[in-house]
Each structure stands twice: as structure tokens, then as C-alpha cells.
N, C-alpha and C positions, 0 to 999 in steps of 0.2 A: 528072515534075516534081511536087514536093510544094507544095501551096497553103500560104499563110501560116496559115490556120486549122488545117490538119493539122499544120503545124510547131509551132504553139502547143499543140495537144492532145498531141503527142508529148513536148514539153518538160515539160508539166504531169505527164504520166504517169511520166516518168523521175524527176522530183522526188518525186512521191507514192510511188513504189516505193522510192526511196532512203530516205525517211523510215521506211517500214515495215521495211526491212532493218536499220536501226540501232535500231529499237525506240523511236522518238521519238513515236509516236502513241498517244494515249489519249483517245478521244472523250469519255469521261465527265469526265475532269479537265481537258480543254482542252489537251492536248498536240499537237493537230493544228497543222500548220504555219500560221502567221499567226493563230492563235486569240487573242482578246483576253484580257488579264489584268486583274484587278481587285484592288488591294491595299486592305484595310480595316484601320485602326489604331484599337484601342480603348484608352482611358485606364483602366487598372485599378490605378492606384497606390493602395496601402494608405492613404497620407496624404490621399487625396481632394483633392489639389492639382490645379490646372489644368495641362495639359500642352501645351507649344508644340511643334509638329512642323514641321520644315523638311526636305523631301526634294529630292534632285537627281540627275540623271544628266548625261551629256554634252550633251544637247539640251534639258532642261527643268529649271526651278528652281521648286519648289512650296513656298509658305509658307502655312500654315493658321493661322487664329485659334486661340487657346488652347481646347483641348477640356476640358470638365469631366469629372469622374469618371463612368465608365460611358458616356460619349459616344464617338463615333467620327468619323473623317474617312476619305476614300478617294480613290483616283485610278485611272484606267484607262489602258492602253497596250498596245502590241504588242511582242513580242520582235523584235529586229532580225534581219536575214538572217544575219549572222555569228554570232548567238547569243552576244553579249557583253553584253547588256542588264543593267545593274546600277543599282539605285536605292539611294543611301545617304541615311539620314535622321539628323538631329540632334534629340534629344529634350531639352527643357529644362523643369525644374520645381524649385522651391524650393531654389536653390543647386546644382543638379545639371545637368550637361551631358553627355549620353551620345550616342555615334554607333554606328550599326549599319547594315549592308547589309540593308535590308528586303526587297529582291528581288535574287537572283542566279540566273542561268540554271543554273549547276552544282548549286545546292541546290534551287531552286524550280520548275525546268522540265526536270528530268532524271529519267527512270525509274530511273536507277542511283543516285540520291541516297537516303539513308535517309529523307528527308522526302518524297520523291516529287514528282510534278507537282501544282501547284495552279493552277486557273483563277481561283478566288476565294481569294486569300491573306489569311487573317484573322489578325491579330496582336493580342496582348494585351500592353501595356507595363506592366511591374512594376518596382519598385525594383531587384530582383535581375537583371532582364534581360527581353528580349522572348520571347514564346512564340507559336508558330504553331499554330493549330487544325488538327486532323486531320479529314479529310473523313468518316472512319468514326466520329467522335465519341470516339475513344480519348484517352488522355493526350496533351496537346499536346507538340510539340517545343519545348523551352525552351533558351535560350542565355544565357550570362553576358555581361555587357557587356565589350567589349574593354578592356584596361587601357591 
């Protein structure tokens, strides 16, 4: 007869082993199952205008006061068990309203993504689109605003 403690340990080891088998673990970048994520958004608009940021997912609705040029806002969360976590943000400045998925599991928490895994997902918001900083300090991953 297996005790409940042993059953829990066996379950944990199966999950842990499965994560290794699929290559989902990166201790440096925070790819470990249930690791916290931290999104940081910097206002790097060339116009030096204030930037209003509103982010949401299925369970949270986050509105921040306008952030001034070179200032930032951030929020923390955990990726859900089904690995479907997405945060969509709306960015508003001087007659512009742009929307972008600031965090998507397939792009920001996958070792198979060209951007790789980020534990600290640092974004720079420009008129041309958002750019995510690289952990190695290389050229950031930049995206155009969806039309």
C-alpha cells in the first residue's frame, strides 16, 4: 500500500520528468514549471508622450496610470497549468491606440520559440512597435503593431 506522501512524491516526479522530456525547463530563464513571470513595460516613445497601458487576460484586468518617457510599469503572474496564459495590452498615446499580446506562452515561455523563455520579460514600447529585450544583451526582438 502506497502512503499519500509517497503518492504525492511519485506524482511530482512524473510531472518533473515529463517537463524535462519535452524540454520545457530552463532554470536560468525561469522555464521551470510554476516559475513566476514578471512583465516590465518601458515607455520609449520618440515623441516623449505619456503612455497609458491597459493589460488583461481571462482572470485579470490591469490598468496603469500614464507612464512618462523612460519610465516603466510591471506585473507578475504564473503561467497556468494548461499553458494558455496570454496577456493582451492596449497602449494609448497622442491619438494612437495599439494592441499587442505582451505575453504569450508559445512565444515567451517556449524553448522552441525564436525569442525563447523569459522570466523577466522586458518590453520597450516604440511608435513602430514593441521590442522585447534579450537576456544576452543582443539586439531585441521587435514586432510591428498588428494592423
